All heavy atoms as a GROMACS GRO file, in nm:
protein
  587
    1MET      N    1   1.288   3.068  -0.018
    1MET     CA    2   1.220   2.956   0.048
    1MET      C    3   1.301   2.823   0.002
    1MET      O    4   1.324   2.810  -0.116
    1MET     CB    5   1.074   2.952   0.003
    1MET     CG    6   1.007   2.830   0.062
    1MET     SD    7   0.830   2.846   0.039
    1MET     CE    8   0.803   2.700  -0.041
    2ALA      N    9   1.341   2.747   0.090
    2ALA     CA   10   1.414   2.632   0.063
    2ALA      C   11   1.325   2.509   0.034
    2ALA      O   12   1.222   2.498   0.093
    2ALA     CB   13   1.508   2.591   0.181
    3VAL      N   14   1.363   2.420  -0.057
    3VAL     CA   15   1.288   2.314  -0.102
    3VAL      C   16   1.362   2.190  -0.035
    3VAL      O   17   1.476   2.171  -0.061
    3VAL     CB   18   1.267   2.300  -0.242
    3VAL    CG1   19   1.197   2.177  -0.289
    3VAL    CG2   20   1.211   2.427  -0.298
    4PRO      N   21   1.294   2.105   0.037
    4PRO     CA   22   1.361   1.984   0.087
    4PRO      C   23   1.402   1.890  -0.022
    4PRO      O   24   1.327   1.870  -0.121
    4PRO     CB   25   1.264   1.919   0.178
    4PRO     CG   26   1.132   1.977   0.140
    4PRO     CD   27   1.150   2.120   0.076
    5LYS      N   28   1.509   1.813   0.003
    5LYS     CA   29   1.550   1.717  -0.098
    5LYS      C   30   1.457   1.603  -0.103
    5LYS      O   31   1.400   1.566   0.003
    5LYS     CB   32   1.692   1.673  -0.071
    5LYS     CG   33   1.799   1.779  -0.090
    5LYS     CD   34   1.932   1.717  -0.065
    5LYS     CE   35   2.039   1.839  -0.082
    5LYS     NZ   36   2.179   1.789  -0.063
    6SER      N   37   1.440   1.527  -0.200
    6SER     CA   38   1.359   1.410  -0.212
    6SER      C   39   1.396   1.307  -0.119
    6SER      O   40   1.312   1.230  -0.061
    6SER     CB   41   1.349   1.360  -0.355
    6SER     OG   42   1.476   1.317  -0.401
    7GLU      N   43   1.519   1.285  -0.087
    7GLU     CA   44   1.569   1.182   0.002
    7GLU      C   45   1.518   1.212   0.146
    7GLU      O   46   1.481   1.122   0.221
    7GLU     CB   47   1.723   1.176   0.008
    7GLU     CG   48   1.778   1.054   0.089
    7GLU     CD   49   1.735   0.929   0.042
    7GLU    OE1   50   1.702   0.906  -0.080
    7GLU    OE2   51   1.701   0.832   0.127
    8VAL      N   52   1.509   1.339   0.188
    8VAL     CA   53   1.466   1.381   0.320
    8VAL      C   54   1.310   1.349   0.327
    8VAL      O   55   1.271   1.290   0.428
    8VAL     CB   56   1.485   1.530   0.346
    8VAL    CG1   57   1.427   1.568   0.472
    8VAL    CG2   58   1.638   1.558   0.353
    9SER      N   59   1.237   1.381   0.215
    9SER     CA   60   1.097   1.351   0.224
    9SER      C   61   1.072   1.204   0.220
    9SER      O   62   0.981   1.150   0.289
    9SER     CB   63   1.030   1.410   0.094
    9SER     OG   64   1.048   1.549   0.093
   10ARG      N   65   1.157   1.126   0.143
   10ARG     CA   66   1.141   0.986   0.144
   10ARG      C   67   1.165   0.925   0.279
   10ARG      O   68   1.073   0.845   0.324
   10ARG     CB   69   1.241   0.927   0.035
   10ARG     CG   70   1.239   0.765   0.030
   10ARG     CD   71   1.336   0.722  -0.070
   10ARG     NE   72   1.268   0.728  -0.198
   10ARG     CZ   73   1.296   0.820  -0.294
   10ARG    NH1   74   1.406   0.899  -0.278
   10ARG    NH2   75   1.242   0.817  -0.404
   11ARG      N   76   1.265   0.957   0.353
   11ARG     CA   77   1.286   0.899   0.476
   11ARG      C   78   1.178   0.944   0.584
   11ARG      O   79   1.137   0.860   0.658
   11ARG     CB   80   1.420   0.957   0.539
   11ARG     CG   81   1.544   0.879   0.486
   11ARG     CD   82   1.670   0.906   0.545
   11ARG     NE   83   1.717   1.044   0.497
   11ARG     CZ   84   1.792   1.128   0.560
   11ARG    NH1   85   1.822   1.100   0.688
   11ARG    NH2   86   1.822   1.246   0.514
   12LEU      N   87   1.130   1.060   0.577
   12LEU     CA   88   1.025   1.111   0.659
   12LEU      C   89   0.897   1.031   0.639
   12LEU      O   90   0.837   0.994   0.735
   12LEU     CB   91   1.001   1.256   0.641
   12LEU     CG   92   0.896   1.327   0.725
   12LEU    CD1   93   0.937   1.322   0.881
   12LEU    CD2   94   0.871   1.465   0.689
   13ILE      N   95   0.866   1.011   0.516
   13ILE     CA   96   0.739   0.939   0.485
   13ILE      C   97   0.751   0.786   0.520
   13ILE      O   98   0.653   0.734   0.586
   13ILE     CB   99   0.696   0.950   0.341
   13ILE    CG1  100   0.642   1.094   0.317
   13ILE    CG2  101   0.595   0.854   0.299
   13ILE    CD1  102   0.621   1.132   0.169
   14TYR      N  103   0.864   0.727   0.488
   14TYR     CA  104   0.878   0.591   0.529
   14TYR      C  105   0.887   0.567   0.685
   14TYR      O  106   0.841   0.473   0.739
   14TYR     CB  107   1.011   0.528   0.471
   14TYR     CG  108   1.002   0.470   0.333
   14TYR    CD1  109   1.051   0.532   0.226
   14TYR    CD2  110   0.909   0.357   0.312
   14TYR    CE1  111   1.034   0.477   0.092
   14TYR    CE2  112   0.895   0.314   0.189
   14TYR     CZ  113   0.953   0.376   0.069
   14TYR     OH  114   0.934   0.310  -0.048
   15LYS      N  115   0.957   0.659   0.761
   15LYS     CA  116   0.978   0.646   0.906
   15LYS      C  117   0.853   0.698   0.979
   15LYS      O  118   0.807   0.620   1.070
   15LYS     CB  119   1.090   0.726   0.940
   15LYS     CG  120   1.133   0.712   1.085
   15LYS     CD  121   1.258   0.779   1.125
   15LYS     CE  122   1.294   0.756   1.266
   15LYS     NZ  123   1.418   0.815   1.302
   16ARG      N  124   0.787   0.812   0.942
   16ARG     CA  125   0.684   0.858   1.021
   16ARG      C  126   0.558   0.887   0.941
   16ARG      O  127   0.469   0.969   0.983
   16ARG     CB  128   0.729   0.991   1.093
   16ARG     CG  129   0.845   0.979   1.186
   16ARG     CD  130   0.884   1.108   1.243
   16ARG     NE  131   0.996   1.099   1.330
   16ARG     CZ  132   0.982   1.090   1.459
   16ARG    NH1  133   0.882   1.078   1.524
   16ARG    NH2  134   1.100   1.086   1.531
   17GLY      N  135   0.541   0.825   0.837
   17GLY     CA  136   0.422   0.850   0.744
   17GLY      C  137   0.301   0.791   0.787
   17GLY      O  138   0.300   0.667   0.816
   18TYR      N  139   0.197   0.858   0.788
   18TYR     CA  140   0.058   0.815   0.815
   18TYR      C  141  -0.033   0.878   0.708
   18TYR      O  142  -0.010   0.986   0.662
   18TYR     CB  143   0.011   0.853   0.956
   18TYR     CG  144   0.083   0.787   1.072
   18TYR    CD1  145   0.201   0.841   1.130
   18TYR    CD2  146   0.040   0.660   1.112
   18TYR    CE1  147   0.262   0.768   1.223
   18TYR    CE2  148   0.101   0.602   1.219
   18TYR     CZ  149   0.215   0.653   1.276
   18TYR     OH  150   0.276   0.576   1.368
   19GLY      N  151  -0.141   0.802   0.688
   19GLY     CA  152  -0.239   0.850   0.595
   19GLY      C  153  -0.369   0.880   0.661
   19GLY      O  154  -0.383   0.833   0.777
   20LYS      N  155  -0.458   0.954   0.591
   20LYS     CA  156  -0.586   0.974   0.653
   20LYS      C  157  -0.684   0.905   0.566
   20LYS      O  158  -0.710   0.942   0.454
   20LYS     CB  159  -0.615   1.136   0.648
   20LYS     CG  160  -0.725   1.181   0.728
   20LYS     CD  161  -0.750   1.331   0.704
   20LYS     CE  162  -0.626   1.413   0.693
   20LYS     NZ  163  -0.653   1.553   0.666
   21ILE      N  164  -0.756   0.816   0.640
   21ILE     CA  165  -0.875   0.734   0.578
   21ILE      C  166  -0.992   0.747   0.654
   21ILE      O  167  -0.988   0.708   0.776
   21ILE     CB  168  -0.832   0.587   0.551
   21ILE    CG1  169  -0.706   0.580   0.456
   21ILE    CG2  170  -0.941   0.512   0.482
   21ILE    CD1  171  -0.649   0.442   0.432
   22ASP      N  172  -1.099   0.802   0.603
   22ASP     CA  173  -1.216   0.831   0.690
   22ASP      C  174  -1.189   0.903   0.815
   22ASP      O  175  -1.246   0.872   0.927
   22ASP     CB  176  -1.285   0.692   0.718
   22ASP     CG  177  -1.332   0.617   0.593
   22ASP    OD1  178  -1.371   0.689   0.505
   22ASP    OD2  179  -1.338   0.499   0.600
   23GLN      N  180  -1.113   1.007   0.809
   23GLN     CA  181  -1.074   1.102   0.917
   23GLN      C  182  -0.995   1.024   1.030
   23GLN      O  183  -0.993   1.056   1.146
   23GLN     CB  184  -1.188   1.168   0.975
   23GLN     CG  185  -1.260   1.255   0.869
   23GLN     CD  186  -1.170   1.351   0.805
   23GLN    OE1  187  -1.090   1.421   0.875
   23GLN    NE2  188  -1.196   1.375   0.675
   24LYS      N  189  -0.932   0.904   0.999
   24LYS     CA  190  -0.860   0.825   1.100
   24LYS      C  191  -0.716   0.821   1.052
   24LYS      O  192  -0.685   0.809   0.932
   24LYS     CB  193  -0.919   0.687   1.117
   24LYS     CG  194  -1.056   0.684   1.162
   24LYS     CD  195  -1.107   0.549   1.188
   24LYS     CE  196  -1.255   0.546   1.230
   24LYS     NZ  197  -1.312   0.408   1.220
   25ARG      N  198  -0.621   0.817   1.146
   25ARG     CA  199  -0.490   0.807   1.118
   25ARG      C  200  -0.443   0.664   1.094
   25ARG      O  201  -0.460   0.576   1.186
   25ARG     CB  202  -0.412   0.866   1.238
   25ARG     CG  203  -0.253   0.868   1.232
   25ARG     CD  204  -0.198   0.932   1.347
   25ARG     NE  205  -0.060   0.910   1.350
   25ARG     CZ  206   0.020   0.927   1.454
   25ARG    NH1  207  -0.023   0.959   1.568
   25ARG    NH2  208   0.150   0.903   1.437
   26ILE      N  209  -0.388   0.632   0.976
   26ILE     CA  210  -0.351   0.494   0.934
   26ILE      C  211  -0.208   0.491   0.900
   26ILE      O  212  -0.168   0.580   0.821
   26ILE     CB  213  -0.437   0.446   0.814
   26ILE    CG1  214  -0.588   0.466   0.849
   26ILE    CG2  215  -0.408   0.301   0.772
   26ILE    CD1  216  -0.650   0.386   0.957
   27ALA      N  217  -0.139   0.398   0.959
   27ALA     CA  218   0.010   0.383   0.919
   27ALA      C  219   0.018   0.332   0.784
   27ALA      O  220  -0.059   0.250   0.728
   27ALA     CB  221   0.073   0.285   1.017
   28LEU      N  222   0.124   0.384   0.710
   28LEU     CA  223   0.150   0.349   0.570
   28LEU      C  224   0.231   0.218   0.575
   28LEU      O  225   0.343   0.216   0.534
   28LEU     CB  226   0.215   0.460   0.497
   28LEU     CG  227   0.153   0.592   0.493
   28LEU    CD1  228   0.232   0.699   0.419
   28LEU    CD2  229   0.015   0.573   0.423
   29ALA      N  230   0.177   0.108   0.626
   29ALA     CA  231   0.242  -0.011   0.645
   29ALA      C  232   0.263  -0.088   0.511
   29ALA      O  233   0.351  -0.164   0.490
   29ALA     CB  234   0.171  -0.102   0.745
   30ASP      N  235   0.162  -0.078   0.418
   30ASP     CA  236   0.165  -0.142   0.296
   30ASP      C  237   0.113  -0.067   0.180
   30ASP      O  238   0.052   0.037   0.212
   30ASP     CB  239   0.110  -0.285   0.310
   30ASP     CG  240  -0.041  -0.274   0.341
   30ASP    OD1  241  -0.092  -0.164   0.358
   30ASP    OD2  242  -0.107  -0.376   0.356
   31ASN      N  243   0.132  -0.105   0.057
   31ASN     CA  244   0.092  -0.021  -0.054
   31ASN      C  245  -0.067  -0.022  -0.074
   31ASN      O  246  -0.115   0.065  -0.127
   31ASN     CB  247   0.148  -0.075  -0.178
   31ASN     CG  248   0.300  -0.042  -0.186
   31ASN    OD1  249   0.343   0.060  -0.125
   31ASN    ND2  250   0.374  -0.129  -0.256
   32ALA      N  251  -0.134  -0.128  -0.006
   32ALA     CA  252  -0.271  -0.125  -0.017
   32ALA      C  253  -0.340  -0.012   0.061
   32ALA      O  254  -0.446   0.040   0.016
   32ALA     CB  255  -0.330  -0.255   0.045
   33SER      N  256  -0.279   0.036   0.160
   33SER     CA  257  -0.331   0.150   0.237
   33SER      C  258  -0.321   0.279   0.161
   33SER      O  259  -0.387   0.382   0.188
   33SER     CB  260  -0.260   0.171   0.377
   33SER     OG  261  -0.122   0.185   0.371
   34ILE      N  262  -0.236   0.278   0.059
   34ILE     CA  263  -0.216   0.396  -0.033
   34ILE      C  264  -0.300   0.383  -0.160
   34ILE      O  265  -0.374   0.473  -0.217
   34ILE     CB  266  -0.072   0.412  -0.068
   34ILE    CG1  267   0.014   0.446   0.062
   34ILE    CG2  268  -0.048   0.526  -0.170
   34ILE    CD1  269   0.154   0.450   0.037
   35ALA      N  270  -0.302   0.258  -0.212
   35ALA     CA  271  -0.367   0.227  -0.344
   35ALA      C  272  -0.523   0.254  -0.323
   35ALA      O  273  -0.593   0.296  -0.419
   35ALA     CB  274  -0.342   0.099  -0.393
   36HIS      N  275  -0.576   0.210  -0.205
   36HIS     CA  276  -0.720   0.214  -0.185
   36HIS      C  277  -0.778   0.367  -0.210
   36HIS      O  278  -0.863   0.391  -0.290
   36HIS     CB  279  -0.768   0.157  -0.070
   36HIS     CG  280  -0.915   0.160  -0.046
   36HIS    ND1  281  -1.001   0.096  -0.119
   36HIS    CD2  282  -0.987   0.233   0.046
   36HIS    CE1  283  -1.124   0.121  -0.073
   36HIS    NE2  284  -1.119   0.212   0.018
   37PRO      N  285  -0.720   0.460  -0.136
   37PRO     CA  286  -0.774   0.586  -0.147
   37PRO      C  287  -0.723   0.674  -0.264
   37PRO      O  288  -0.780   0.767  -0.313
   37PRO     CB  289  -0.742   0.673  -0.019
   37PRO     CG  290  -0.623   0.592   0.035
   37PRO     CD  291  -0.640   0.449  -0.016
   38LEU      N  292  -0.601   0.653  -0.314
   38LEU     CA  293  -0.533   0.722  -0.413
   38LEU      C  294  -0.515   0.650  -0.548
   38LEU      O  295  -0.462   0.718  -0.642
   38LEU     CB  296  -0.404   0.782  -0.356
   38LEU     CG  297  -0.391   0.861  -0.242
   38LEU    CD1  298  -0.252   0.906  -0.195
   38LEU    CD2  299  -0.474   0.994  -0.271
   39GLY      N  300  -0.565   0.532  -0.562
   39GLY     CA  301  -0.540   0.460  -0.690
   39GLY      C  302  -0.608   0.520  -0.805
   39GLY      O  303  -0.560   0.524  -0.912
   40LYS      N  304  -0.716   0.596  -0.784
   40LYS     CA  305  -0.794   0.651  -0.896
   40LYS      C  306  -0.715   0.771  -0.957
   40LYS      O  307  -0.744   0.818  -1.053
   40LYS     CB  308  -0.931   0.702  -0.850
   40LYS     CG  309  -0.925   0.806  -0.734
   40LYS     CD  310  -1.066   0.840  -0.696
   40LYS     CE  311  -1.057   0.919  -0.565
   40LYS     NZ  312  -1.143   0.866  -0.464
   41HIS      N  313  -0.610   0.816  -0.870
   41HIS     CA  314  -0.524   0.918  -0.923
   41HIS      C  315  -0.388   0.868  -0.979
   41HIS      O  316  -0.304   0.945  -1.014
   41HIS     CB  317  -0.502   1.026  -0.813
   41HIS     CG  318  -0.619   1.090  -0.753
   41HIS    ND1  319  -0.705   1.175  -0.831
   41HIS    CD2  320  -0.680   1.079  -0.634
   41HIS    CE1  321  -0.802   1.204  -0.754
   41HIS    NE2  322  -0.788   1.153  -0.631
   42GLY      N  323  -0.380   0.738  -0.987
   42GLY     CA  324  -0.256   0.678  -1.034
   42GLY      C  325  -0.140   0.665  -0.930
   42GLY      O  326  -0.032   0.636  -0.956
   43ILE      N  327  -0.181   0.680  -0.803
   43ILE     CA  328  -0.081   0.664  -0.694
   43ILE      C  329  -0.108   0.536  -0.622
   43ILE      O  330  -0.213   0.528  -0.558
   43ILE     CB  331  -0.096   0.784  -0.591
   43ILE    CG1  332  -0.067   0.924  -0.667
   43ILE    CG2  333   0.001   0.771  -0.485
   43ILE    CD1  334  -0.102   1.048  -0.590
   44ILE      N  335  -0.027   0.439  -0.648
   44ILE     CA  336  -0.059   0.302  -0.606
   44ILE      C  337   0.043   0.240  -0.497
   44ILE      O  338   0.016   0.139  -0.443
   44ILE     CB  339  -0.077   0.210  -0.722
   44ILE    CG1  340   0.054   0.195  -0.799
   44ILE    CG2  341  -0.198   0.241  -0.803
   44ILE    CD1  342   0.053   0.087  -0.906
   45CYS      N  343   0.151   0.315  -0.478
   45CYS     CA  344   0.257   0.266  -0.383
   45CYS      C  345   0.318   0.387  -0.324
   45CYS      O  346   0.296   0.509  -0.351
   45CYS     CB  347   0.356   0.176  -0.460
   45CYS     SG  348   0.449   0.262  -0.581
   46THR      N  349   0.410   0.359  -0.222
   46THR     CA  350   0.475   0.458  -0.145
   46THR      C  351   0.568   0.550  -0.234
   46THR      O  352   0.567   0.680  -0.222
   46THR     CB  353   0.557   0.393  -0.035
   46THR    OG1  354   0.468   0.304   0.051
   46THR    CG2  355   0.608   0.506   0.058
   47GLU      N  356   0.633   0.483  -0.327
   47GLU     CA  357   0.726   0.551  -0.412
   47GLU      C  358   0.643   0.658  -0.495
   47GLU      O  359   0.687   0.766  -0.532
   47GLU     CB  360   0.808   0.461  -0.498
   47GLU     CG  361   0.923   0.396  -0.421
   47GLU     CD  362   1.012   0.485  -0.364
   47GLU    OE1  363   1.052   0.596  -0.432
   47GLU    OE2  364   1.053   0.479  -0.244
   48ASP      N  365   0.521   0.612  -0.557
   48ASP     CA  366   0.438   0.708  -0.628
   48ASP      C  367   0.395   0.818  -0.541
   48ASP      O  368   0.394   0.943  -0.592
   48ASP     CB  369   0.316   0.633  -0.666
   48ASP     CG  370   0.343   0.530  -0.783
   48ASP    OD1  371   0.452   0.536  -0.840
   48ASP    OD2  372   0.248   0.453  -0.812
   49LEU      N  373   0.359   0.792  -0.412
   49LEU     CA  374   0.324   0.910  -0.320
   49LEU      C  375   0.438   1.010  -0.305
   49LEU      O  376   0.426   1.135  -0.312
   49LEU     CB  377   0.273   0.841  -0.191
   49LEU     CG  378   0.232   0.947  -0.089
   49LEU    CD1  379   0.106   1.022  -0.122
   49LEU    CD2  380   0.209   0.866   0.048
   50ILE      N  381   0.555   0.951  -0.281
   50ILE     CA  382   0.678   1.036  -0.254
   50ILE      C  383   0.710   1.113  -0.380
   50ILE      O  384   0.738   1.233  -0.382
   50ILE     CB  385   0.803   0.942  -0.220
   50ILE    CG1  386   0.770   0.886  -0.088
   50ILE    CG2  387   0.925   1.024  -0.221
   50ILE    CD1  388   0.866   0.778  -0.048
   51HIS      N  389   0.697   1.054  -0.495
   51HIS     CA  390   0.722   1.121  -0.629
   51HIS      C  391   0.620   1.232  -0.650
   51HIS      O  392   0.657   1.344  -0.692
   51HIS     CB  393   0.719   1.028  -0.738
   51HIS     CG  394   0.742   1.093  -0.876
   51HIS    ND1  395   0.636   1.139  -0.951
   51HIS    CD2  396   0.861   1.112  -0.936
   51HIS    CE1  397   0.703   1.191  -1.070
   51HIS    NE2  398   0.824   1.183  -1.052
   52GLU      N  399   0.496   1.209  -0.609
   52GLU     CA  400   0.392   1.318  -0.632
   52GLU      C  401   0.420   1.438  -0.531
   52GLU      O  402   0.406   1.544  -0.574
   52GLU     CB  403   0.264   1.255  -0.604
   52GLU     CG  404   0.140   1.340  -0.660
   52GLU     CD  405   0.138   1.336  -0.811
   52GLU    OE1  406   0.188   1.246  -0.874
   52GLU    OE2  407   0.082   1.440  -0.864
   53ILE      N  408   0.455   1.409  -0.413
   53ILE     CA  409   0.493   1.514  -0.318
   53ILE      C  410   0.616   1.588  -0.358
   53ILE      O  411   0.610   1.716  -0.353
   53ILE     CB  412   0.503   1.446  -0.184
   53ILE    CG1  413   0.368   1.396  -0.128
   53ILE    CG2  414   0.550   1.554  -0.077
   53ILE    CD1  415   0.255   1.493  -0.108
   54CYS      N  416   0.717   1.516  -0.396
   54CYS     CA  417   0.849   1.591  -0.426
   54CYS      C  418   0.844   1.661  -0.554
   54CYS      O  419   0.907   1.769  -0.568
   54CYS     CB  420   0.958   1.491  -0.430
   54CYS     SG  421   0.998   1.412  -0.267
   55THR      N  422   0.770   1.625  -0.646
   55THR     CA  423   0.763   1.700  -0.776
   55THR      C  424   0.646   1.783  -0.794
   55THR      O  425   0.638   1.855  -0.891
   55THR     CB  426   0.765   1.594  -0.904
   55THR    OG1  427   0.647   1.519  -0.891
   55THR    CG2  428   0.886   1.510  -0.893
   56ALA      N  429   0.554   1.790  -0.694
   56ALA     CA  430   0.436   1.864  -0.694
   56ALA      C  431   0.373   1.849  -0.827
   56ALA      O  432   0.326   1.925  -0.902
   56ALA     CB  433   0.462   2.011  -0.688
   57GLY      N  434   0.337   1.713  -0.848
   57GLY     CA  435   0.262   1.666  -0.977
   57GLY      C  436   0.120   1.706  -0.981
   57GLY      O  437   0.074   1.785  -0.895
   58LYS      N  438   0.043   1.661  -1.080
   58LYS     CA  439  -0.088   1.710  -1.098
   58LYS      C  440  -0.185   1.667  -0.987
   58LYS      O  441  -0.290   1.721  -0.978
   58LYS     CB  442  -0.137   1.680  -1.241
   58LYS     CG  443  -0.147   1.529  -1.274
   58LYS     CD  444  -0.194   1.517  -1.423
   58LYS     CE  445  -0.210   1.366  -1.448
   58LYS     NZ  446  -0.257   1.351  -1.593
   59HIS      N  447  -0.151   1.566  -0.915
   59HIS     CA  448  -0.233   1.517  -0.815
   59HIS      C  449  -0.173   1.545  -0.682
   59HIS      O  450  -0.200   1.477  -0.577
   59HIS     CB  451  -0.271   1.362  -0.824
   59HIS     CG  452  -0.348   1.338  -0.953
   59HIS    ND1  453  -0.476   1.375  -0.981
   59HIS    CD2  454  -0.307   1.279  -1.059
   59HIS    CE1  455  -0.508   1.346  -1.084
   59HIS    NE2  456  -0.412   1.280  -1.149
   60PHE      N  457  -0.098   1.652  -0.663
   60PHE     CA  458  -0.034   1.686  -0.541
   60PHE      C  459  -0.127   1.721  -0.428
   60PHE      O  460  -0.111   1.677  -0.319
   60PHE     CB  461   0.069   1.807  -0.567
   60PHE     CG  462   0.117   1.864  -0.432
   60PHE    CD1  463   0.240   1.808  -0.374
   60PHE    CD2  464   0.057   1.974  -0.372
   60PHE    CE1  465   0.286   1.865  -0.265
   60PHE    CE2  466   0.111   2.024  -0.252
   60PHE     CZ  467   0.234   1.971  -0.194
   61LYS      N  468  -0.237   1.789  -0.469
   61LYS     CA  469  -0.330   1.826  -0.373
   61LYS      C  470  -0.396   1.697  -0.299
   61LYS      O  471  -0.410   1.699  -0.178
   61LYS     CB  472  -0.447   1.915  -0.431
   61LYS     CG  473  -0.550   1.960  -0.325
   61LYS     CD  474  -0.651   2.044  -0.394
   61LYS     CE  475  -0.753   2.097  -0.286
   61LYS     NZ  476  -0.848   2.184  -0.346
   62GLU      N  477  -0.434   1.600  -0.383
   62GLU     CA  478  -0.493   1.480  -0.325
   62GLU      C  479  -0.388   1.397  -0.243
   62GLU      O  480  -0.424   1.350  -0.134
   62GLU     CB  481  -0.545   1.388  -0.438
   62GLU     CG  482  -0.665   1.447  -0.514
   62GLU     CD  483  -0.621   1.545  -0.627
   62GLU    OE1  484  -0.505   1.574  -0.636
   62GLU    OE2  485  -0.721   1.593  -0.695
   63ALA      N  486  -0.267   1.392  -0.280
   63ALA     CA  487  -0.159   1.326  -0.206
   63ALA      C  488  -0.131   1.399  -0.080
   63ALA      O  489  -0.119   1.332   0.035
   63ALA     CB  490  -0.039   1.318  -0.289
   64ASN      N  491  -0.127   1.532  -0.079
   64ASN     CA  492  -0.097   1.614   0.039
   64ASN      C  493  -0.217   1.600   0.140
   64ASN      O  494  -0.196   1.593   0.262
   64ASN     CB  495  -0.073   1.758  -0.002
   64ASN     CG  496  -0.014   1.837   0.118
   64ASN    OD1  497   0.066   1.788   0.183
   64ASN    ND2  498  -0.069   1.961   0.126
   65THR      N  499  -0.329   1.600   0.090
   65THR     CA  500  -0.455   1.588   0.173
   65THR      C  501  -0.458   1.453   0.236
   65THR      O  502  -0.500   1.445   0.352
   65THR     CB  503  -0.582   1.617   0.093
   65THR    OG1  504  -0.576   1.750   0.033
   65THR    CG2  505  -0.704   1.610   0.182
   66PHE      N  506  -0.409   1.355   0.164
   66PHE     CA  507  -0.413   1.209   0.222
   66PHE      C  508  -0.317   1.193   0.343
   66PHE      O  509  -0.338   1.125   0.433
   66PHE     CB  510  -0.376   1.112   0.105
   66PHE     CG  511  -0.351   0.980   0.159
   66PHE    CD1  512  -0.451   0.896   0.206
   66PHE    CD2  513  -0.218   0.923   0.162
   66PHE    CE1  514  -0.426   0.762   0.252
   66PHE    CE2  515  -0.187   0.801   0.205
   66PHE     CZ  516  -0.288   0.716   0.256
   67LEU      N  517  -0.200   1.262   0.332
   67LEU     CA  518  -0.097   1.246   0.430
   67LEU      C  519  -0.130   1.318   0.556
   67LEU      O  520  -0.189   1.430   0.563
   67LEU     CB  521   0.040   1.312   0.382
   67LEU     CG  522   0.115   1.222   0.289
   67LEU    CD1  523   0.239   1.306   0.241
   67LEU    CD2  524   0.163   1.092   0.342
   68TRP      N  525  -0.115   1.244   0.668
   68TRP     CA  526  -0.143   1.294   0.805
   68TRP      C  527  -0.018   1.379   0.843
   68TRP      O  528   0.090   1.344   0.815
   68TRP     CB  529  -0.154   1.184   0.907
   68TRP     CG  530  -0.209   1.220   1.032
   68TRP    CD1  531  -0.139   1.272   1.144
   68TRP    CD2  532  -0.351   1.223   1.084
   68TRP    NE1  533  -0.219   1.297   1.250
   68TRP    CE2  534  -0.355   1.260   1.206
   68TRP    CE3  535  -0.461   1.182   1.017
   68TRP    CZ2  536  -0.470   1.267   1.278
   68TRP    CZ3  537  -0.581   1.187   1.086
   68TRP    CH2  538  -0.592   1.241   1.220
   69PRO      N  539  -0.045   1.497   0.911
   69PRO     CA  540   0.073   1.580   0.946
   69PRO      C  541   0.182   1.505   1.029
   69PRO      O  542   0.133   1.428   1.121
   69PRO     CB  543   0.014   1.703   1.024
   69PRO     CG  544  -0.130   1.704   0.985
   69PRO     CD  545  -0.168   1.560   0.941
   70SER      N  546   0.300   1.524   1.002
   70SER     CA  547   0.405   1.447   1.075
   70SER      C  548   0.440   1.513   1.209
   70SER      O  549   0.438   1.643   1.216
   70SER     CB  550   0.531   1.436   0.999
   70SER     OG  551   0.517   1.371   0.878
   71GLU      N  552   0.460   1.435   1.304
   71GLU     CA  553   0.484   1.486   1.439
   71GLU      C  554   0.642   1.468   1.453
   71GLU      O  555   0.696   1.359   1.452
   71GLU     CB  556   0.425   1.404   1.540
   71GLU     CG  557   0.270   1.422   1.532
   71GLU     CD  558   0.193   1.333   1.636
   71GLU    OE1  559   0.256   1.264   1.715
   71GLU    OE2  560   0.074   1.324   1.628
   72LEU      N  561   0.716   1.578   1.478
   72LEU     CA  562   0.858   1.572   1.492
   72LEU      C  563   0.890   1.602   1.635
   72LEU      O  564   0.822   1.675   1.709
   72LEU     CB  565   0.927   1.683   1.410
   72LEU     CG  566   0.896   1.663   1.248
   72LEU    CD1  567   0.953   1.775   1.182
   72LEU    CD2  568   0.944   1.533   1.204
   73SER      N  569   0.992   1.526   1.684
   73SER     CA  570   1.032   1.550   1.828
   73SER      C  571   1.130   1.671   1.833
   73SER      O  572   1.199   1.710   1.732
   73SER     CB  573   1.108   1.433   1.875
   73SER     OG  574   1.208   1.402   1.804
   74SER      N  575   1.132   1.743   1.944
   74SER     CA  576   1.219   1.856   1.962
   74SER      C  577   1.365   1.816   1.980
   74SER      O  578   1.387   1.709   2.035
   74SER     CB  579   1.172   1.944   2.074
   74SER     OG  580   1.179   1.871   2.202
   75PRO      N  581   1.455   1.896   1.933
   75PRO     CA  582   1.596   1.853   1.943
   75PRO      C  583   1.647   1.856   2.080
   75PRO      O  584   1.603   1.904   2.168
   75PRO     CB  585   1.669   1.963   1.865
   75PRO     CG  586   1.578   2.068   1.837
   75PRO     CD  587   1.442   2.013   1.865
   0.00000   0.00000   0.00000
């Protein structure tokens, strides 16, 4: 199984990243949209979210649940 590089994950989250707040899709436009639902887990900005996803840290489940599934276009 191949593991994506952190740079690929970073670009994907910055370009097409959305979060799930109250079952609604919210664009990750600023750090406040991340800090409000994930701040209690120590994730307060986009870089913290990316680090948690890429390293599978101790709050990976919460970070992964927060992220809305990315929609990719076909080649």
